[in-house]
C-alpha positions as CSV (number, residue, x, y, z in Angstrom):
1,M,0.0,0.0,0.0
2,T,1.4,3.4,-1.0
3,A,1.0,6.6,0.9
4,E,-1.3,7.9,-1.8
5,Q,-3.5,4.8,-1.5
6,F,-3.6,5.2,2.3
7,Q,-4.9,8.8,2.1
8,H,-8.1,7.5,0.5
9,I,-8.9,5.4,3.6
10,A,-7.2,7.5,6.4
11,H,-10.5,9.2,7.2
12,T,-12.2,5.9,7.8
13,I,-9.9,5.0,10.7
14,P,-11.3,6.1,14.1
15,A,-9.4,8.3,16.4
16,D,-10.2,5.9,19.3
17,P,-8.1,3.4,21.3
18,G,-7.9,-0.1,19.9
19,I,-5.8,-2.5,17.9
20,Y,-4.9,-2.5,14.2
21,K,-3.9,-5.4,11.9
22,Y,-1.9,-5.2,8.7
23,F,-2.6,-8.0,6.2
24,H,-0.7,-9.2,3.1
25,Q,-2.6,-9.7,-0.2
26,N,-2.5,-13.4,0.4
27,G,-4.4,-13.0,3.7
28,E,-1.3,-13.4,6.0
29,L,-1.5,-11.3,9.2
30,L,1.8,-9.3,9.0
31,Y,1.5,-7.1,12.1
32,V,-0.7,-6.4,15.1
33,G,-0.4,-3.2,17.1
34,K,-2.3,-1.2,19.8
35,A,-2.8,2.5,20.0
36,K,-4.4,5.2,22.0
37,N,-5.4,6.9,18.8
38,L,-5.7,4.4,15.9
39,R,-5.8,7.0,13.1
40,K,-2.7,8.9,14.3
41,R,-0.7,5.7,14.9
42,V,-1.6,4.0,11.6
43,S,-1.0,7.2,9.7
44,S,2.5,7.4,11.1
45,Y,3.5,4.3,9.0
46,F,2.7,6.1,5.8
47,T,3.9,9.6,6.6
48,K,7.2,9.0,8.4
49,S,10.6,8.3,6.7
50,F,11.8,5.0,8.2
51,T,15.4,4.2,8.1
52,S,14.8,0.5,8.8
53,Y,14.7,-1.8,5.8
54,K,12.3,-4.1,7.7
55,T,9.8,-1.3,8.4
56,H,10.0,-0.3,4.7
57,E,9.3,-3.9,3.7
58,L,6.3,-4.1,6.0
59,V,4.7,-1.0,4.6
60,Q,5.3,-2.2,1.0
61,R,3.5,-5.5,1.8
62,I,0.4,-4.1,3.5
63,H,-2.6,-4.8,1.3
64,H,-5.4,-4.0,3.7
65,I,-5.9,-2.8,7.2
66,E,-8.4,-3.9,9.9
67,F,-9.0,-2.4,13.3
68,T,-11.0,-3.0,16.4
69,I,-12.1,-0.3,18.8
70,V,-11.9,-1.1,22.5
71,D,-12.9,0.8,25.7
72,S,-9.4,1.2,27.3
73,E,-5.7,0.7,26.8
74,Q,-5.8,-2.3,29.0
75,D,-8.4,-4.0,26.7
76,A,-6.2,-3.1,23.7
77,F,-3.2,-4.7,25.4
78,L,-5.1,-7.9,26.2
79,L,-6.5,-8.2,22.6
80,E,-3.1,-7.4,21.0
81,N,-1.4,-10.0,23.3
82,A,-4.0,-12.7,22.4
83,L,-3.7,-12.1,18.6
84,I,0.1,-12.1,18.7
85,K,0.1,-15.4,20.6
86,Q,-2.4,-16.9,18.2
87,Y,-1.0,-15.8,14.9
88,K,2.7,-15.0,15.6
89,P,2.9,-12.2,13.0
90,R,6.3,-12.0,11.4
91,Y,6.9,-8.3,12.0
92,N,5.9,-8.2,15.7
93,I,8.5,-8.4,18.5
94,N,9.3,-12.0,19.2
95,L,9.7,-12.9,22.8
96,K,11.9,-16.0,22.8
97,D,10.5,-17.6,25.9
98,D,8.6,-20.8,25.1
99,K,9.2,-22.6,28.4
100,T,6.5,-24.3,30.4
101,Y,6.6,-22.9,33.9
102,P,5.8,-24.8,37.0
103,Y,3.0,-23.9,39.4
104,I,2.1,-25.0,42.9
105,V,-1.5,-26.1,42.8
106,I,-3.9,-26.2,45.7
107,K,-6.3,-28.9,44.5
108,R,-10.0,-28.3,44.6
109,E,-11.1,-31.1,46.9
110,P,-11.8,-31.7,50.6
111,F,-8.6,-31.0,52.7
112,P,-6.7,-29.9,49.5
113,R,-3.4,-31.4,48.6
114,I,-0.6,-29.1,47.3
115,F,1.9,-30.2,44.7
116,L,4.0,-29.1,41.6
117,T,2.4,-29.1,38.2
118,R,3.2,-27.7,34.7
119,K,-0.3,-28.1,33.5
120,K,-2.8,-25.4,34.4
121,I,-6.3,-26.7,33.8
122,A,-9.7,-25.1,34.4
123,D,-10.7,-27.5,37.2
124,G,-11.5,-24.9,39.9
125,S,-8.2,-25.5,41.7
126,E,-6.0,-22.6,42.9
127,Y,-2.7,-22.2,40.9
128,L,0.1,-20.3,42.6
129,G,2.8,-19.0,40.4
130,P,4.1,-19.6,37.8
131,F,7.6,-19.9,39.0
132,T,10.8,-19.5,37.0
133,S,12.6,-22.6,38.4
134,A,11.3,-26.1,39.2
135,G,14.2,-26.3,41.7
136,R,12.9,-23.3,43.5
137,V,9.4,-24.9,43.6
138,R,10.7,-28.1,45.1
139,E,12.7,-26.1,47.7
140,L,9.5,-24.2,48.7
141,L,7.5,-27.5,48.9
142,G,10.2,-28.9,51.2
143,I,9.9,-25.8,53.4
144,I,6.2,-26.1,53.5
145,K,6.3,-29.8,54.4
146,L,8.8,-29.0,57.2
147,F,6.6,-26.3,58.8
148,I,3.0,-26.9,57.8
149,P,1.5,-30.4,58.3
150,L,-0.7,-31.2,55.2
151,R,-1.9,-34.4,53.8
152,T,-0.2,-36.0,50.8
153,C,-2.5,-39.0,50.3
154,K,-5.1,-39.2,47.5
155,L,-7.9,-40.4,49.7
156,P,-11.4,-39.0,48.9
157,L,-11.8,-37.2,52.3
158,T,-15.5,-36.3,52.1
159,T,-17.4,-35.7,55.3
160,A,-19.4,-38.8,54.7
161,N,-16.3,-41.0,54.2
162,I,-14.6,-39.6,57.4
163,Q,-17.8,-40.1,59.5
164,K,-18.1,-43.7,58.3
165,G,-14.5,-44.3,59.5
166,K,-13.3,-45.6,56.2
167,F,-9.7,-44.5,56.6
168,K,-6.9,-44.9,59.1
169,V,-3.9,-42.5,59.7
170,C,-0.7,-43.5,58.0
171,L,3.0,-43.1,58.8
172,E,3.0,-39.4,57.8
173,Y,0.7,-38.8,60.8
174,H,3.0,-40.6,63.2
175,L,6.0,-38.7,61.8
176,G,4.2,-35.4,62.5
177,N,3.8,-34.4,58.9
178,C,0.0,-34.7,58.9
179,K,-2.6,-34.1,61.5
180,G,-4.9,-36.9,60.5
181,P,-7.9,-35.3,58.8
182,C,-8.7,-38.8,57.4
183,E,-9.8,-39.9,60.9
184,G,-11.4,-36.5,61.7
185,L,-8.5,-35.5,63.9
186,Q,-8.2,-32.1,62.2
187,A,-11.0,-29.8,61.3
188,E,-11.5,-28.3,57.9
189,A,-11.2,-24.7,59.3
190,E,-7.8,-25.5,60.9
191,Y,-6.6,-27.1,57.6
192,Q,-7.6,-24.0,55.7
193,Q,-5.6,-21.9,58.1
194,S,-2.6,-24.0,57.2
195,L,-3.2,-23.4,53.5
196,Q,-3.2,-19.7,54.2
197,Q,0.2,-20.1,55.8
198,V,1.3,-21.8,52.6
199,R,0.2,-18.8,50.5
200,N,2.1,-16.5,52.8
201,I,5.4,-18.5,52.4
202,L,5.0,-18.6,48.6
203,K,4.6,-14.8,48.6
204,G,7.7,-14.3,50.7
205,N,5.5,-13.1,53.6
206,L,7.0,-15.1,56.4
207,A,6.0,-12.9,59.3
208,P,2.5,-14.4,59.8
209,V,4.0,-17.9,59.6
210,M,6.6,-17.0,62.3
211,Q,3.9,-15.5,64.5
212,H,1.7,-18.6,64.1
213,L,4.5,-20.9,65.1
214,K,5.5,-18.8,68.1
215,E,1.9,-18.8,69.3
216,E,1.8,-22.6,68.9
217,M,5.1,-22.9,70.8
218,Q,3.8,-20.8,73.7
219,Q,0.6,-22.8,73.9
220,Y,2.6,-26.0,74.2
221,A,4.8,-24.5,76.8
222,S,1.8,-23.3,78.8
223,D,0.4,-26.9,78.6
224,L,3.8,-28.1,79.9
225,A,4.3,-30.0,76.6
226,F,8.0,-29.0,76.5
227,E,9.1,-31.5,73.9
228,K,6.5,-30.3,71.4
229,A,7.4,-26.7,72.2
230,A,11.1,-27.6,71.5
231,L,10.2,-29.1,68.2
232,I,8.3,-25.9,67.2
233,K,11.3,-23.8,68.4
234,Q,13.5,-25.8,66.0
235,K,11.1,-25.1,63.2
236,I,11.2,-21.4,63.9
237,D,15.0,-21.4,63.9
238,E,15.1,-23.2,60.5
239,L,12.5,-20.8,59.1
240,E,14.7,-17.9,60.2
241,A,17.7,-19.5,58.5
242,Y,15.6,-19.9,55.3
243,Q,14.6,-16.3,55.5
244,A,18.2,-15.3,55.9
245,R,19.1,-17.1,52.7
246,S,16.4,-15.3,50.8
247,V,17.3,-12.0,49.0
248,I,15.7,-9.5,51.3
249,V,16.0,-5.9,50.3
250,S,13.8,-4.0,52.7
251,G,10.6,-4.9,54.5
252,H,9.0,-1.5,53.9
253,L,9.2,-1.8,50.1
254,G,6.1,-4.0,49.8
255,H,5.2,-5.2,46.2
256,L,7.4,-4.0,43.3
257,D,8.3,-5.2,39.8
258,V,11.8,-4.2,38.7
259,F,12.9,-4.3,35.0
260,S,16.1,-3.6,33.2
261,I,16.9,-3.8,29.4
262,L,20.0,-4.3,27.3
263,K,19.4,-3.7,23.6
264,E,21.8,-4.6,20.8
265,D,20.7,-3.9,17.3
266,D,17.6,-6.2,16.7
267,T,18.1,-8.2,19.9
268,A,17.1,-7.1,23.4
269,Y,17.4,-8.8,26.8
270,V,15.1,-7.9,29.7
271,N,15.4,-8.9,33.3
272,Y,12.5,-9.1,35.7
273,L,12.7,-9.1,39.5
274,M,9.4,-9.7,41.4
275,V,9.6,-8.2,44.9
276,E,6.9,-9.1,47.5
277,H,7.2,-7.9,51.1
278,G,10.7,-6.6,50.4
279,T,11.9,-10.0,49.3
280,I,12.8,-11.0,45.7
281,V,10.5,-14.0,45.1
282,Q,11.1,-14.3,41.3
283,T,13.8,-13.4,38.9
284,H,13.7,-14.1,35.2
285,T,15.5,-12.9,32.0
286,V,14.1,-13.1,28.5
287,Q,15.5,-12.5,25.0
288,L,13.4,-10.6,22.4
289,T,13.9,-10.0,18.7
290,T,12.7,-6.7,17.2
291,Q,11.4,-6.5,13.7
292,L,10.9,-2.8,13.0
293,E,12.3,0.4,14.4
294,E,11.3,-0.2,18.0
295,D,13.5,1.7,20.5
296,A,14.5,0.4,23.9
297,A,11.6,2.0,25.7
298,E,9.1,0.4,23.3
299,V,10.7,-3.0,23.6
300,L,10.8,-2.7,27.4
301,S,7.1,-1.7,27.6
302,F,6.2,-4.8,25.5
303,A,8.3,-7.1,27.7
304,I,6.9,-5.7,30.9
305,E,3.3,-6.2,29.8
306,Q,4.1,-9.8,28.7
307,L,6.1,-10.7,31.8
308,R,3.6,-9.2,34.3
309,A,0.8,-11.1,32.6
310,T,2.8,-14.4,32.5
311,F,3.7,-14.2,36.2
312,N,0.4,-12.8,37.3
313,S,1.9,-9.8,38.9
314,L,-0.4,-7.7,41.1
315,A,2.2,-5.0,42.0
316,K,1.1,-1.5,41.4
317,E,4.6,0.0,41.1
318,V,7.2,-0.7,38.3
319,V,10.8,0.3,38.8
320,V,12.8,1.1,35.6
321,A,15.7,3.2,34.4
322,E,13.8,5.4,31.9
323,E,10.4,6.8,31.1
324,I,8.0,4.3,29.5
325,E,4.3,3.9,28.8
326,L,2.3,1.1,30.3
327,S,-1.4,0.3,30.4
328,G,-3.4,0.3,33.6
329,E,-3.0,2.3,36.7
330,L,0.6,1.8,37.6
331,T,3.2,3.9,39.3
332,I,6.4,4.1,37.3
333,T,9.5,4.8,39.4
334,I,12.9,5.9,38.1
335,P,15.1,5.7,41.3
336,K,18.2,7.8,41.8
337,G,19.3,6.2,45.0
338,G,18.2,4.0,47.9
339,D,16.8,0.5,48.0
340,K,15.0,0.8,44.7
341,K,18.1,1.9,42.9
342,K,20.0,-1.1,44.4
343,L,17.3,-3.4,43.0
344,L,17.5,-1.8,39.6
345,D,21.3,-2.2,39.7
346,L,20.9,-5.8,40.6
347,S,18.5,-6.3,37.7
348,T,21.0,-4.6,35.4
349,K,23.7,-7.0,36.6
350,N,21.5,-10.0,35.9
351,V,20.6,-8.8,32.4
352,N,24.3,-8.3,31.6
353,Y,25.2,-11.7,32.9
354,F,22.4,-13.3,30.8
355,R,23.7,-11.5,27.7
356,E,27.3,-12.7,28.4
357,E,26.0,-16.3,28.8
358,I,24.2,-16.1,25.5
359,R,27.4,-14.8,23.9
360,K,29.4,-17.6,25.2
361,K,27.0,-20.2,23.9
362,K,27.1,-18.6,20.4
363,I,30.9,-18.7,20.4
364,L,32.0,-22.0,18.8
365,Q,34.2,-24.0,21.1
366,L,35.2,-27.3,19.7
367,E,36.5,-28.9,22.9
368,G,34.9,-32.3,23.3
369,R,33.6,-32.4,19.8
370,S,34.4,-35.3,17.5
371,D,37.2,-35.1,14.9
372,Q,34.6,-35.1,12.2
373,E,32.8,-32.0,13.7
374,K,36.2,-30.2,14.1
375,K,37.1,-31.0,10.5
376,Q,33.8,-29.7,9.2
377,V,34.4,-26.3,10.6
378,I,38.0,-26.1,9.4
379,Y,37.0,-27.2,5.9
380,E,34.1,-24.7,5.9
381,L,36.6,-21.9,6.8
382,Q,39.0,-23.1,4.1
383,A,36.2,-22.8,1.6
384,F,35.0,-19.4,2.7
385,L,38.6,-18.0,2.6
386,H,39.6,-19.9,-0.6
387,L,42.7,-21.3,1.2
388,Q,45.0,-23.7,-0.6
389,Y,45.3,-25.8,2.6
390,A,42.9,-26.5,5.4
391,P,43.7,-24.2,8.4
392,I,44.6,-26.9,10.8
393,H,47.1,-24.6,12.5
394,I,45.9,-20.9,13.1
395,E,47.7,-18.1,14.9
396,C,46.3,-14.7,15.8
397,F,48.2,-11.5,16.9
398,D,46.9,-8.4,18.8
399,N,48.7,-5.3,20.1
400,S,47.8,-3.7,23.5
401,H,48.9,-0.6,25.3
402,F,47.9,1.5,28.3
403,Q,46.9,5.2,27.9
404,G,49.1,5.4,24.8
405,S,52.1,3.9,26.5
406,Y,53.7,0.5,27.4
407,P,53.0,-1.5,24.2
408,V,52.9,-5.3,24.4
409,S,51.6,-7.9,22.0
410,A,50.0,-11.3,22.3
411,M,49.7,-14.3,20.1
412,V,47.3,-17.3,20.5
413,C,47.5,-20.6,18.6
414,F,44.7,-22.9,17.6
415,K,45.2,-26.4,16.3
416,D,42.4,-28.5,15.0
417,G,40.0,-25.7,15.9
418,V,40.8,-25.7,19.7
419,P,43.3,-23.6,21.7
420,S,46.8,-24.9,21.9
421,K,47.7,-22.9,25.1
422,A,51.2,-24.3,25.3
423,D,51.9,-22.4,22.1
424,Y,50.5,-19.0,23.3
425,R,53.1,-16.2,23.4
426,H,53.5,-12.8,25.0
427,Y,55.8,-10.1,23.6
428,N,57.4,-7.1,25.3
429,V,58.1,-4.7,22.4
430,K,61.8,-4.1,22.1
431,T,62.6,-2.1,19.0
432,V,59.7,0.4,18.9
433,T,59.8,3.7,20.7
434,G,56.4,5.1,21.7
435,I,53.1,3.8,20.3
436,D,53.3,2.6,16.7
437,D,50.9,-0.3,16.1
438,F,52.4,-0.9,12.6
439,A,56.0,-1.1,13.8
440,T,54.9,-3.2,16.8
441,M,53.1,-5.7,14.6
442,R,56.1,-5.8,12.2
443,E,58.4,-6.6,15.1
444,V,56.4,-9.4,16.9
445,V,55.5,-11.2,13.6
446,F,59.1,-11.1,12.6
447,R,60.2,-12.5,16.0
448,R,57.6,-15.2,16.0
449,Y,58.3,-16.7,12.6
450,R,62.1,-16.1,12.6
451,R,62.1,-18.4,15.7
452,L,59.8,-21.0,14.0
453,K,62.0,-20.9,10.9
454,E,65.3,-21.3,12.9
455,E,63.8,-24.2,14.9
456,G,62.4,-25.9,11.8
457,S,59.0,-25.9,13.4
458,S,55.8,-26.2,11.4
459,L,54.2,-23.0,10.2
460,P,50.5,-22.1,10.5
461,Q,48.3,-22.3,7.4
462,L,46.4,-19.1,8.5
463,V,47.6,-16.1,10.4
464,I,45.0,-13.6,11.6
465,I,46.1,-10.0,12.3
466,D,43.6,-8.3,14.6
467,G,43.6,-4.9,13.0
468,G,43.1,-3.0,9.8
469,K,45.0,-3.0,6.5
470,G,48.0,-1.0,8.0
471,Q,48.8,-3.7,10.5
472,L,48.2,-6.5,8.0
473,N,50.7,-4.9,5.6
474,A,53.2,-4.4,8.4
475,A,53.0,-8.1,9.3
476,M,53.4,-9.0,5.6
477,D,56.6,-6.9,5.5
478,S,58.1,-9.3,8.1
479,I,56.9,-12.4,6.3
480,K,58.6,-11.1,3.1
481,A,61.8,-10.2,5.0
482,L,62.0,-13.8,6.3
483,G,61.5,-15.3,2.9
484,L,58.2,-17.0,3.9
485,E,55.9,-15.4,1.4
486,G,53.5,-18.1,0.1
487,E,54.2,-20.4,3.0
488,M,51.1,-19.2,4.9
489,T,48.0,-17.0,4.4
490,L,47.8,-13.7,6.3
491,V,44.4,-11.9,6.8
492,G,43.4,-8.8,8.7
493,L,40.3,-8.7,10.9
494,A,38.7,-5.3,11.2
495,K,37.9,-4.6,14.8
496,N,34.4,-3.3,14.5
497,E,32.9,-4.6,11.3
498,E,34.2,-8.2,11.5
499,E,35.4,-7.9,7.9
500,I,38.3,-9.9,6.7
501,F,41.0,-8.3,4.5
502,F,43.6,-10.1,2.3
503,V,46.9,-8.4,1.5
504,G,46.5,-6.2,-1.6
505,D,42.7,-6.5,-1.8
506,K,40.6,-3.4,-1.9
507,E,37.4,-5.0,-1.0
508,S,36.8,-6.9,2.3
509,L,35.2,-10.3,2.7
510,K,32.3,-10.9,5.1
511,L,31.7,-14.4,6.3
512,P,28.1,-15.4,7.1
513,W,27.4,-13.8,10.4
514,N,26.1,-16.9,12.2
515,S,28.3,-19.5,10.4
516,N,30.5,-21.8,12.4
517,S,33.5,-20.4,10.6
518,M,32.7,-16.9,11.8
519,K,32.0,-18.1,15.3
520,L,35.5,-19.8,15.4
521,I,37.1,-16.5,14.2
522,R,35.3,-14.6,16.9
523,F,36.4,-17.0,19.5
524,I,40.0,-16.8,18.4
525,R,39.8,-13.0,18.4
526,D,38.2,-12.9,21.9
527,E,40.9,-15.3,23.1
528,V,43.8,-13.1,21.9
529,H,42.1,-10.1,23.5
530,R,41.7,-11.9,26.8
531,F,45.3,-13.3,26.7
532,G,46.8,-9.9,25.9
533,I,44.8,-7.9,28.4
534,T,45.6,-10.4,31.2
535,F,49.3,-10.1,30.4
536,H,49.1,-6.3,30.3
537,R,47.4,-6.1,33.7
538,K,49.8,-8.5,35.3
539,K,52.8,-6.5,34.0
540,R,51.3,-3.2,35.3
541,S,50.4,-4.6,38.7
542,A,53.9,-6.0,39.1
543,G,55.3,-2.6,38.4
544,T,57.5,-3.9,35.5
545,F,56.5,-1.1,33.2
546,K,58.6,2.0,33.3
547,N,57.2,5.2,32.1
548,Q,59.5,6.3,29.2
549,L,59.4,9.8,30.5
550,E,61.4,8.7,33.5
551,N,64.4,8.2,31.2
552,I,64.6,11.9,30.8
553,E,67.4,13.2,33.0
554,G,65.9,15.4,35.8
555,I,62.4,13.9,35.4
556,G,61.3,11.7,38.3
557,K,58.5,9.1,38.6
558,Q,55.9,11.6,40.0
559,T,56.6,14.2,37.3
560,A,56.4,11.5,34.6
561,E,53.1,10.2,35.9
562,K,51.7,13.8,36.1
563,L,52.7,14.4,32.5
564,L,51.1,11.1,31.3
565,Q,47.9,11.8,33.2
566,Q,47.6,15.2,31.6
567,F,48.6,14.4,28.1
568,K,47.5,10.7,28.0
569,S,50.5,9.5,25.9
570,V,54.2,10.0,25.5
571,K,53.7,11.0,21.9
572,K,51.4,13.9,23.0
573,V,53.9,14.9,25.6
574,S,56.6,15.1,22.9
575,E,54.3,17.3,20.8
576,A,53.2,19.6,23.6
577,S,54.2,23.3,23.6
578,E,56.5,24.8,26.2
579,H,53.6,26.8,27.6
580,A,51.4,23.6,28.0
581,L,54.2,21.7,29.7
582,T,55.1,24.6,32.0
583,E,51.5,24.7,33.3
584,V,51.8,21.1,34.4
585,V,55.4,20.7,35.7
586,G,57.0,24.2,35.7
587,L,59.3,25.9,33.3
588,A,62.6,24.2,34.2
589,K,61.2,20.6,33.8
590,A,59.3,21.6,30.7
591,R,62.6,22.7,29.1
592,L,64.2,19.4,30.1
593,V,61.4,17.5,28.3
594,I,61.6,19.6,25.2
595,A,65.3,19.3,25.0
596,H,65.1,15.5,25.4
597,F,62.7,15.1,22.4
598,K,64.6,17.5,20.3
599,Q,67.8,15.6,20.8
600,K,66.0,12.4,20.1
601,D,64.7,13.8,16.8
602,L,68.2,14.8,15.8
603,A,69.5,11.4,16.5
């Protein structure tokens, strides 16, 4: 549908809240959205200039539009959510969270049992949850069994059956885990009080449970039943220990939902902390894929609505880091400090951890794989790079420095697609003065392959230079100087674009982003970064680096550090004017610095 075609129908769209649906000419539902003002929202698709290719594609494919007017934003959200779940339109945000969550069910029956289930059915039973972890549910059920005596048998405990004396108490009664409702030893009202204590525990509200146990203990003590009182005291101690293990923020916070988001291109990660009675009772992180030009606030709003609905949140306050729009009567808090800010920071920490775990899973690590699987990746890489020989042996170089000073280099070695850590090497740069990435790369590549040549060791089939064309050409200079041209293939890996350069080529090569070959190259690159940075930090912490400025006669360590802090690099110090240097270290020392670099230039 073109903008001109849309103008003919724009006046037919109501300016009311509701949902709109975009359809393809073949009847496929492309997109579902909600809006406070349907006409204004739908019109924006045909009047704005979108930079996203996907949004442009969506608009081009729209054949006809349908809409439904509703009474409120909340109704619009519910209808939109139902349609997205039913039809899964290709251009809607995709929340990748298809797990089946566990519930704790209080069965609809006389003297209800409680147990874990993953099936929520309309049988009149009470379902508490869902919970993000089955392990967490089992822990809660263990706590409940320890503190609250409830039946576990499947006997039909109707009033008639109990009065007829059809049942006898079992071992659970004698162990103190059940109060014997099957023989009429426990009234229905007392049993219901116990179920209320279960609800309190599941909501993190342990105070009423504690109070109930203390009252029971005092009653036993008053009746001189000291052994029973001691058992209750033990339960109170264990419940207090359980409470101490729970993540308690602050009792005065009440009920909160805390959300944080990390968005990278078309992928977003959202963490959710459910807080009840000042205790974190649920934590969950999801991954979402955006299809259009949704910004972080839009994605976060979508995720919040979905997660609150999934986990049946009743909290009236939502804590986030930025302004967002949500349906319903909610208080949106953007904390600057205090307990709520700590919760938001914790949520941010969780979402970053989740993102890192996803990244690690995407990185191809071949340890433990079969030889056939390793070879498949290596042969795939050979094909993509058009290599003469399969890259069984790969080496990768990277330079590192600190605030423009102290250059070092690192090299990692991979054989058969896995790290060969015995062959990793660190290099302290010897022949280069100041920071010169090209000269540094030229030196370390020369030193590495001169040694392999002298020792008669096998050479790698592929050498990756982590840097641009300049560093790649510098490395190639060393290969030529050693007479090893043609013995191995050198490629440069651009730091930001993940493009691969060959020596002499004007155009770069991009491997399929999600291919195993690209994952292997990313892993090698990340490994050389990690290895180099670890070496650099170790050297700095050991004090083995010496500021080059300390070599200037009359300049001490403190003066050298002051200059480096101000000008950030030795090179910038050497280029600074006398006036700029004087302001930092005084005229006499400024002239010493200038004289040193002048003499060096003459040499």
